[in-house]
C-alpha positions as a LaTeX table, in Angstrom:
\begin{tabular}{lrrr}
\hline
Residue & $x$ (\AA) & $y$ (\AA) & $z$ (\AA) \\
\hline
Met1 & 123.50 & 97.30 & 118.92 \\
Asn2 & 124.68 & 100.89 & 119.40 \\
Glu3 & 122.65 & 104.09 & 118.99 \\
Asn4 & 123.93 & 104.90 & 115.50 \\
Ser5 & 123.16 & 101.40 & 114.26 \\
Ile6 & 119.60 & 101.55 & 115.59 \\
Val7 & 118.91 & 104.89 & 113.91 \\
Ser8 & 120.60 & 103.79 & 110.68 \\
Asn9 & 118.43 & 100.65 & 110.52 \\
Leu10 & 115.28 & 102.68 & 111.14 \\
Ile11 & 116.15 & 105.18 & 108.39 \\
Asn12 & 116.75 & 102.31 & 105.99 \\
Ile13 & 113.29 & 100.90 & 106.76 \\
Tyr14 & 111.51 & 104.23 & 106.28 \\
Glu15 & 113.28 & 105.11 & 103.05 \\
Arg16 & 112.53 & 101.67 & 101.59 \\
Phe17 & 108.85 & 102.47 & 102.20 \\
Gly18 & 109.33 & 105.67 & 100.19 \\
Phe19 & 109.29 & 108.13 & 103.09 \\
Lys20 & 111.45 & 111.27 & 102.97 \\
Lys21 & 113.20 & 113.02 & 105.81 \\
Ile22 & 111.84 & 116.27 & 107.24 \\
Lys23 & 113.93 & 118.73 & 109.26 \\
Leu24 & 112.34 & 120.99 & 111.86 \\
Ser25 & 113.40 & 124.02 & 113.85 \\
Lys26 & 114.06 & 123.43 & 117.54 \\
Phe27 & 112.00 & 126.55 & 118.31 \\
Glu28 & 108.28 & 127.16 & 117.95 \\
Asp29 & 105.83 & 129.89 & 118.85 \\
Tyr30 & 104.72 & 129.33 & 122.42 \\
Asn31 & 101.05 & 129.52 & 121.44 \\
Leu32 & 101.30 & 126.35 & 119.34 \\
Tyr33 & 101.91 & 124.33 & 122.49 \\
Asn34 & 99.96 & 126.49 & 124.91 \\
Asn35 & 96.81 & 126.03 & 122.81 \\
Asn36 & 97.29 & 122.25 & 122.72 \\
Lys37 & 98.38 & 121.44 & 126.27 \\
Asp38 & 95.81 & 118.68 & 126.60 \\
Phe39 & 97.36 & 116.97 & 123.57 \\
Leu40 & 100.83 & 117.30 & 125.10 \\
Gln41 & 99.56 & 116.24 & 128.53 \\
Thr42 & 102.03 & 118.56 & 130.24 \\
Glu43 & 102.06 & 122.03 & 131.74 \\
His44 & 105.83 & 122.26 & 131.55 \\
Ile45 & 107.01 & 123.99 & 128.39 \\
Leu46 & 110.48 & 125.52 & 128.23 \\
Thr47 & 109.96 & 129.10 & 127.01 \\
Phe48 & 112.06 & 132.18 & 126.33 \\
Met49 & 111.72 & 135.64 & 124.79 \\
Asn50 & 113.47 & 136.17 & 121.45 \\
Leu51 & 115.14 & 139.41 & 120.36 \\
Asn52 & 111.88 & 140.64 & 118.82 \\
Gly53 & 110.03 & 140.22 & 122.09 \\
Asn54 & 108.09 & 137.13 & 120.92 \\
Leu55 & 107.56 & 134.21 & 123.28 \\
Lys56 & 109.20 & 131.06 & 121.90 \\
Ser57 & 109.45 & 127.46 & 123.10 \\
Leu58 & 111.84 & 124.56 & 122.82 \\
Arg59 & 109.48 & 121.94 & 121.43 \\
Pro60 & 108.11 & 119.30 & 123.84 \\
Asp61 & 106.53 & 117.41 & 120.93 \\
Val62 & 107.35 & 116.70 & 117.27 \\
Thr63 & 103.90 & 115.88 & 115.84 \\
Leu64 & 102.47 & 119.37 & 116.44 \\
Ser65 & 105.46 & 120.97 & 114.70 \\
Ile66 & 105.13 & 118.62 & 111.72 \\
Val67 & 101.39 & 119.26 & 111.39 \\
Lys68 & 101.98 & 123.02 & 111.50 \\
Lys69 & 104.74 & 122.86 & 108.87 \\
Val70 & 102.91 & 120.51 & 106.48 \\
Leu71 & 99.70 & 122.56 & 106.62 \\
Lys72 & 101.62 & 125.81 & 106.18 \\
Asp73 & 103.47 & 124.46 & 103.12 \\
Asn74 & 100.04 & 123.49 & 101.71 \\
Glu75 & 101.35 & 120.68 & 99.52 \\
Lys76 & 98.56 & 119.05 & 97.51 \\
Glu77 & 99.98 & 115.54 & 97.53 \\
Thr78 & 99.98 & 113.30 & 100.59 \\
Gln79 & 103.14 & 113.71 & 102.67 \\
Lys80 & 105.01 & 110.59 & 103.81 \\
Ile81 & 107.81 & 111.74 & 106.09 \\
Tyr82 & 110.18 & 110.54 & 108.78 \\
Tyr83 & 112.15 & 112.55 & 111.31 \\
Ile84 & 115.07 & 112.33 & 113.71 \\
Glu85 & 114.56 & 115.15 & 116.18 \\
Asp86 & 114.99 & 116.13 & 119.83 \\
Ile87 & 112.23 & 117.11 & 122.22 \\
Tyr88 & 112.59 & 118.88 & 125.56 \\
Lys89 & 110.79 & 117.55 & 128.62 \\
Ile90 & 111.13 & 117.43 & 132.39 \\
Val91 & 112.77 & 114.23 & 133.64 \\
Ser92 & 113.45 & 113.93 & 137.39 \\
Asn93 & 112.70 & 117.65 & 137.90 \\
Glu94 & 115.20 & 118.69 & 135.20 \\
Tyr95 & 114.68 & 119.62 & 131.56 \\
Glu96 & 116.31 & 117.07 & 129.28 \\
Glu97 & 116.94 & 116.80 & 125.56 \\
Ile98 & 115.35 & 113.55 & 124.42 \\
Pro99 & 116.00 & 112.01 & 120.97 \\
Gln100 & 112.96 & 110.80 & 119.04 \\
Val101 & 112.53 & 109.05 & 115.69 \\
Gly102 & 109.20 & 108.70 & 113.93 \\
Val103 & 107.08 & 108.67 & 110.79 \\
Glu104 & 103.93 & 110.49 & 109.71 \\
Ile105 & 101.50 & 110.25 & 106.78 \\
Ile106 & 99.50 & 113.46 & 106.31 \\
Gly107 & 97.01 & 113.95 & 103.49 \\
Lys108 & 94.52 & 111.52 & 101.99 \\
Leu109 & 94.50 & 108.15 & 103.76 \\
Asn110 & 92.82 & 104.82 & 103.04 \\
Asn111 & 92.95 & 101.34 & 104.55 \\
Tyr112 & 96.35 & 100.73 & 102.92 \\
Ser113 & 97.69 & 103.58 & 105.08 \\
Asn114 & 96.83 & 101.54 & 108.18 \\
Leu115 & 98.47 & 98.41 & 106.73 \\
Glu116 & 101.58 & 100.38 & 105.76 \\
Ile117 & 102.08 & 102.16 & 109.08 \\
Ile118 & 101.52 & 98.96 & 111.11 \\
Ser119 & 104.01 & 97.15 & 108.85 \\
Met120 & 106.54 & 99.93 & 109.46 \\
Ala121 & 105.95 & 99.72 & 113.22 \\
Ile122 & 106.60 & 95.96 & 113.13 \\
Glu123 & 109.73 & 96.41 & 111.01 \\
Ser124 & 110.96 & 99.08 & 113.45 \\
Leu125 & 110.44 & 96.89 & 116.51 \\
Lys126 & 112.05 & 93.88 & 114.77 \\
Ser127 & 115.12 & 95.94 & 113.90 \\
Ile128 & 115.54 & 96.90 & 117.57 \\
Asn129 & 114.71 & 93.58 & 119.23 \\
Lys130 & 113.17 & 90.48 & 117.68 \\
Asn131 & 111.41 & 89.83 & 120.99 \\
Tyr132 & 108.74 & 92.53 & 120.82 \\
Ile133 & 105.04 & 93.03 & 121.52 \\
Leu134 & 102.69 & 95.29 & 119.57 \\
Glu135 & 99.41 & 96.25 & 121.27 \\
Ile136 & 96.61 & 97.55 & 119.06 \\
Ser137 & 93.20 & 99.12 & 119.63 \\
Asn138 & 90.63 & 101.24 & 117.79 \\
Ile139 & 89.43 & 104.29 & 119.68 \\
Asp140 & 86.47 & 104.66 & 117.29 \\
Phe141 & 85.03 & 101.40 & 118.58 \\
Ile142 & 84.66 & 102.81 & 122.09 \\
Ser143 & 83.54 & 106.20 & 120.74 \\
Ala144 & 80.80 & 104.55 & 118.67 \\
Ile145 & 79.38 & 102.87 & 121.77 \\
Phe146 & 79.42 & 106.22 & 123.58 \\
Asp147 & 77.65 & 107.92 & 120.67 \\
Glu148 & 75.04 & 105.17 & 120.53 \\
Ile149 & 74.22 & 105.89 & 124.18 \\
Asn150 & 74.59 & 109.67 & 123.68 \\
Leu151 & 76.89 & 110.22 & 126.67 \\
Glu152 & 78.01 & 113.61 & 127.96 \\
Glu153 & 81.70 & 114.46 & 127.57 \\
Asn154 & 82.51 & 114.43 & 131.31 \\
Leu155 & 80.95 & 111.01 & 131.73 \\
Lys156 & 82.93 & 109.68 & 128.74 \\
Ile157 & 86.15 & 110.82 & 130.39 \\
Glu158 & 85.26 & 109.16 & 133.70 \\
Ile159 & 84.34 & 105.89 & 131.99 \\
Leu160 & 87.55 & 105.92 & 129.95 \\
Lys161 & 89.67 & 106.46 & 133.07 \\
Asn162 & 88.24 & 103.29 & 134.55 \\
Ile163 & 88.62 & 101.31 & 131.32 \\
Tyr164 & 92.25 & 102.41 & 130.93 \\
Gly165 & 92.93 & 101.57 & 134.58 \\
Lys166 & 91.00 & 98.27 & 134.30 \\
Asn167 & 89.04 & 99.34 & 137.36 \\
Arg168 & 85.95 & 97.16 & 137.04 \\
His169 & 84.56 & 97.89 & 140.50 \\
Asp170 & 84.40 & 101.68 & 140.08 \\
Leu171 & 83.28 & 101.35 & 136.47 \\
Glu172 & 80.30 & 99.21 & 137.49 \\
Lys173 & 79.27 & 101.76 & 140.13 \\
Leu174 & 79.55 & 104.57 & 137.58 \\
Leu175 & 77.51 & 102.68 & 134.98 \\
Asp176 & 74.82 & 101.67 & 137.47 \\
Lys177 & 74.16 & 105.35 & 138.16 \\
Asn178 & 74.29 & 106.65 & 134.60 \\
Ile179 & 73.80 & 103.95 & 131.96 \\
Lys180 & 70.86 & 101.79 & 130.93 \\
Ser181 & 71.42 & 98.14 & 131.78 \\
Glu182 & 71.15 & 97.08 & 128.11 \\
Tyr183 & 74.39 & 99.05 & 127.33 \\
Lys184 & 76.25 & 98.29 & 130.54 \\
Lys185 & 77.59 & 94.93 & 129.31 \\
Tyr186 & 79.09 & 96.55 & 126.21 \\
Ile187 & 81.14 & 99.08 & 128.17 \\
Leu188 & 82.19 & 96.59 & 130.86 \\
Ser189 & 83.44 & 94.21 & 128.18 \\
Phe190 & 86.16 & 96.69 & 127.16 \\
Ile191 & 88.04 & 95.95 & 130.40 \\
Glu192 & 88.12 & 92.25 & 129.51 \\
Leu193 & 88.93 & 92.74 & 125.81 \\
Ser194 & 92.67 & 92.22 & 126.03 \\
Gly195 & 94.78 & 89.38 & 124.71 \\
Asn196 & 95.57 & 87.36 & 121.59 \\
Tyr197 & 94.57 & 89.36 & 118.50 \\
Lys198 & 92.62 & 86.55 & 116.82 \\
Asp199 & 90.77 & 85.56 & 120.00 \\
Ile200 & 89.74 & 89.12 & 120.95 \\
Leu201 & 88.69 & 89.91 & 117.37 \\
Lys202 & 86.22 & 87.00 & 117.52 \\
Lys203 & 84.75 & 88.28 & 120.80 \\
Leu204 & 84.55 & 91.80 & 119.39 \\
Lys205 & 82.20 & 90.77 & 116.59 \\
Ser206 & 79.34 & 90.27 & 119.06 \\
Leu207 & 79.58 & 93.95 & 120.10 \\
Val208 & 78.91 & 95.32 & 116.61 \\
Ile209 & 75.51 & 97.03 & 116.87 \\
Asn210 & 75.75 & 99.83 & 114.29 \\
Asp211 & 77.53 & 100.84 & 111.07 \\
Thr212 & 80.28 & 102.82 & 112.83 \\
Leu213 & 81.16 & 99.83 & 114.98 \\
Gln214 & 81.18 & 97.64 & 111.87 \\
Lys215 & 83.63 & 100.02 & 110.17 \\
Ser216 & 85.92 & 100.00 & 113.22 \\
Tyr217 & 85.73 & 96.22 & 113.43 \\
Asp218 & 86.56 & 95.89 & 109.72 \\
Glu219 & 89.62 & 98.14 & 110.18 \\
Leu220 & 90.93 & 95.87 & 112.93 \\
Lys221 & 90.11 & 92.73 & 110.96 \\
Ser222 & 91.98 & 94.04 & 107.89 \\
Leu223 & 95.19 & 94.29 & 109.93 \\
Ser224 & 95.16 & 90.50 & 110.27 \\
Phe225 & 96.64 & 90.30 & 106.78 \\
Val226 & 99.75 & 92.14 & 108.00 \\
Phe227 & 100.20 & 89.72 & 110.88 \\
Glu228 & 99.69 & 86.73 & 108.60 \\
Leu229 & 102.31 & 88.22 & 106.26 \\
Tyr230 & 104.82 & 88.56 & 109.10 \\
Asn231 & 103.64 & 85.33 & 110.77 \\
Asn232 & 103.74 & 87.13 & 114.12 \\
Phe233 & 100.29 & 86.72 & 115.69 \\
Asp234 & 102.07 & 85.53 & 118.84 \\
Lys235 & 103.53 & 89.05 & 119.21 \\
Ile236 & 100.29 & 90.99 & 118.56 \\
Leu237 & 97.74 & 91.89 & 121.24 \\
Leu238 & 94.34 & 93.53 & 120.89 \\
Asp239 & 93.72 & 95.65 & 123.99 \\
Phe240 & 90.97 & 98.25 & 124.47 \\
Ser241 & 92.57 & 99.61 & 127.63 \\
Ile242 & 95.29 & 101.36 & 125.59 \\
Glu243 & 95.11 & 104.96 & 126.75 \\
Ser244 & 94.33 & 107.64 & 124.18 \\
Gln245 & 93.09 & 111.23 & 124.10 \\
Leu246 & 89.56 & 111.10 & 122.72 \\
Gly247 & 89.68 & 114.71 & 121.50 \\
Tyr248 & 92.67 & 114.15 & 119.22 \\
Tyr249 & 92.86 & 110.52 & 118.15 \\
Asn250 & 90.51 & 108.39 & 116.06 \\
Gly251 & 90.72 & 104.94 & 114.53 \\
Ile252 & 93.73 & 102.68 & 114.97 \\
Ile253 & 96.05 & 103.31 & 117.96 \\
Phe254 & 99.01 & 101.16 & 119.01 \\
Lys255 & 101.98 & 100.80 & 121.36 \\
Gly256 & 105.17 & 98.75 & 121.11 \\
Tyr257 & 107.35 & 97.05 & 123.73 \\
Ile258 & 110.56 & 95.02 & 123.70 \\
Lys259 & 111.69 & 92.13 & 125.89 \\
Glu260 & 112.72 & 92.81 & 129.51 \\
Ser261 & 111.20 & 96.30 & 129.52 \\
Asn262 & 107.87 & 97.62 & 130.78 \\
Asp263 & 108.42 & 100.96 & 129.05 \\
Ile264 & 106.52 & 101.90 & 125.93 \\
Ile265 & 109.17 & 102.43 & 123.26 \\
Leu266 & 106.84 & 102.98 & 120.29 \\
Ser267 & 103.51 & 104.77 & 120.24 \\
Gly268 & 101.24 & 105.86 & 117.42 \\
Gly269 & 97.83 & 106.08 & 115.83 \\
Arg270 & 95.42 & 107.97 & 113.63 \\
Tyr271 & 94.96 & 111.63 & 114.57 \\
Asp272 & 92.58 & 113.30 & 112.10 \\
Lys273 & 90.98 & 115.19 & 114.99 \\
Leu274 & 94.22 & 117.03 & 115.69 \\
Leu275 & 94.24 & 118.35 & 112.11 \\
Asn276 & 90.59 & 119.35 & 112.50 \\
Lys277 & 91.72 & 121.71 & 115.27 \\
Phe278 & 93.94 & 123.39 & 112.63 \\
Asn279 & 90.84 & 123.73 & 110.37 \\
Ser280 & 92.11 & 121.05 & 108.01 \\
Asn281 & 90.12 & 118.13 & 106.60 \\
Lys282 & 93.27 & 116.10 & 105.89 \\
Asn283 & 93.92 & 112.74 & 107.53 \\
Ala284 & 97.01 & 111.73 & 109.51 \\
Ile285 & 98.59 & 108.65 & 111.04 \\
Gly286 & 102.05 & 107.96 & 112.42 \\
Phe287 & 104.19 & 106.78 & 115.30 \\
Ala288 & 107.19 & 107.81 & 117.36 \\
Ile289 & 110.02 & 105.77 & 118.88 \\
Tyr290 & 111.23 & 107.00 & 122.27 \\
Met291 & 114.96 & 106.60 & 121.94 \\
Asp292 & 115.72 & 107.55 & 125.55 \\
Lys293 & 113.74 & 104.54 & 126.79 \\
Leu294 & 115.39 & 102.40 & 124.19 \\
Tyr295 & 118.96 & 103.35 & 125.00 \\
Glu296 & 118.42 & 102.60 & 128.69 \\
Lys297 & 117.61 & 99.02 & 127.67 \\
Asn298 & 120.38 & 98.70 & 125.08 \\
Lys299 & 123.30 & 98.79 & 127.48 \\
Thr300 & 125.30 & 96.68 & 125.06 \\
Ser301 & 126.09 & 99.95 & 123.25 \\
Asp302 & 128.63 & 100.57 & 126.07 \\
Phe303 & 130.02 & 97.04 & 125.95 \\
Ile304 & 133.80 & 96.70 & 125.54 \\
Asp305 & 135.45 & 93.48 & 124.36 \\
Ile306 & 138.86 & 94.17 & 125.89 \\
Leu307 & 139.76 & 96.32 & 128.90 \\
Ile308 & 143.49 & 96.93 & 129.37 \\
Leu309 & 144.81 & 98.51 & 132.57 \\
Tyr310 & 148.19 & 100.16 & 132.06 \\
Lys311 & 150.58 & 99.65 & 134.99 \\
Ser312 & 154.08 & 100.10 & 133.51 \\
Gly313 & 156.03 & 99.67 & 130.31 \\
Asp314 & 156.53 & 101.11 & 126.83 \\
Glu315 & 153.37 & 102.88 & 125.60 \\
Asn316 & 154.39 & 102.19 & 121.98 \\
Ile317 & 154.26 & 98.46 & 122.64 \\
Leu318 & 150.90 & 98.91 & 124.35 \\
Leu319 & 149.52 & 100.75 & 121.31 \\
Asn320 & 150.71 & 97.94 & 119.07 \\
Glu321 & 148.88 & 95.38 & 121.26 \\
Val322 & 145.72 & 97.49 & 121.10 \\
Arg323 & 145.92 & 97.58 & 117.31 \\
Lys324 & 146.21 & 93.78 & 117.18 \\
Phe325 & 142.89 & 93.47 & 119.03 \\
Met326 & 141.27 & 96.15 & 116.87 \\
Asn327 & 142.35 & 94.32 & 113.70 \\
Lys328 & 140.27 & 91.42 & 115.01 \\
Asn329 & 137.22 & 93.77 & 115.22 \\
Lys330 & 137.44 & 94.01 & 119.01 \\
Lys331 & 136.44 & 97.09 & 120.99 \\
Val332 & 139.40 & 98.02 & 123.20 \\
Arg333 & 139.64 & 100.50 & 126.05 \\
Val334 & 142.84 & 101.42 & 127.91 \\
Asp335 & 142.73 & 102.88 & 131.43 \\
Ile336 & 145.42 & 103.58 & 134.02 \\
Tyr337 & 145.84 & 100.80 & 136.58 \\
Gly338 & 144.40 & 101.81 & 139.97 \\
Asp339 & 141.92 & 104.38 & 138.56 \\
Asn340 & 138.20 & 103.76 & 138.45 \\
Ser341 & 137.26 & 102.03 & 135.21 \\
Ile342 & 134.25 & 100.65 & 133.39 \\
Glu343 & 132.57 & 97.39 & 134.40 \\
Asn344 & 130.94 & 96.44 & 131.11 \\
Tyr345 & 133.66 & 94.39 & 129.39 \\
Lys346 & 134.32 & 90.82 & 128.29 \\
Asp347 & 138.06 & 90.31 & 128.92 \\
Lys348 & 140.47 & 92.23 & 131.16 \\
Tyr349 & 144.27 & 92.55 & 130.86 \\
Ile350 & 147.04 & 94.23 & 132.84 \\
Phe351 & 149.87 & 95.80 & 130.82 \\
Asp352 & 152.97 & 95.61 & 133.01 \\
Lys353 & 156.64 & 95.70 & 132.02 \\
Asp354 & 155.83 & 95.60 & 128.30 \\
Lys355 & 153.65 & 92.49 & 128.60 \\
Leu356 & 149.89 & 91.84 & 128.53 \\
Ile357 & 148.75 & 89.67 & 131.43 \\
Lys358 & 145.18 & 88.35 & 131.35 \\
Tyr359 & 143.47 & 89.21 & 134.60 \\
\hline
\end{tabular}
């Protein structure tokens, strides 16, 4: 499947769910990103001075720009939008333009919003590769345990680092010094809580010790209906080591993978806390698809059915032979015999003395 087909399929999915396209400027005020560097998790922002002497940036992130625009427009109704935009990040010590596709719901959310966005994530992954995995977590579940114990912020961060890294040894040492033994088992269990969605959900029930934990558990349990609908429990994992920024995200978070790739190609979640930093009480949830990671894995987009190497003969006859292949819906490339050519082809021919000779 080529790049255009992937994007076209994704657009079709999002529009069938009633989402509308949003278009953004490539440029933003530098302060938007400078004030939210911990959300971006990067210090590298490509900046320049405009003609008015204002510091501008090529955006390293789409979500911040969407939040700014939606809040500025001050629409009363909930916004359901999708985008096809480029971001600018450092890759191998060079700035690169990276294509990104995604969806956002900003406004008033309920449990259906979770069901809808997870359904859209599944549809997106299916359209790219039927062999996919979707990992899901709920950051509020961990946060509720922390709040129950009344942990300091720095200690939360240290504990999370060990949970995300599945570093049980260092986590135990940290907990022994700072946490009462009655709570230690709850936090340690998060390292082990990874696997089949149904199985982990059953284990999770025993950790519910307050109303906030019950709410988070119920949110995860409600997603089971989506997986029953798609009959894809074998592709869904519940994993509390999914990394997330505690200061920005809340509730459901998730990541998507496709076969034969360790790269995350889809990432999303609920991010009400980000809107709080813009003094808004609106809710938000969404996800992005990292097209650069995806295209690296979809090398079939460069696949050629027929490679013809021209050695000698009438070019008009050659063109006629090419058209015959094309009329059979074949992709055909012609190169000069002896020059370097592509390697990703099915059949190879030599055109010599007005004849095609299969190589």
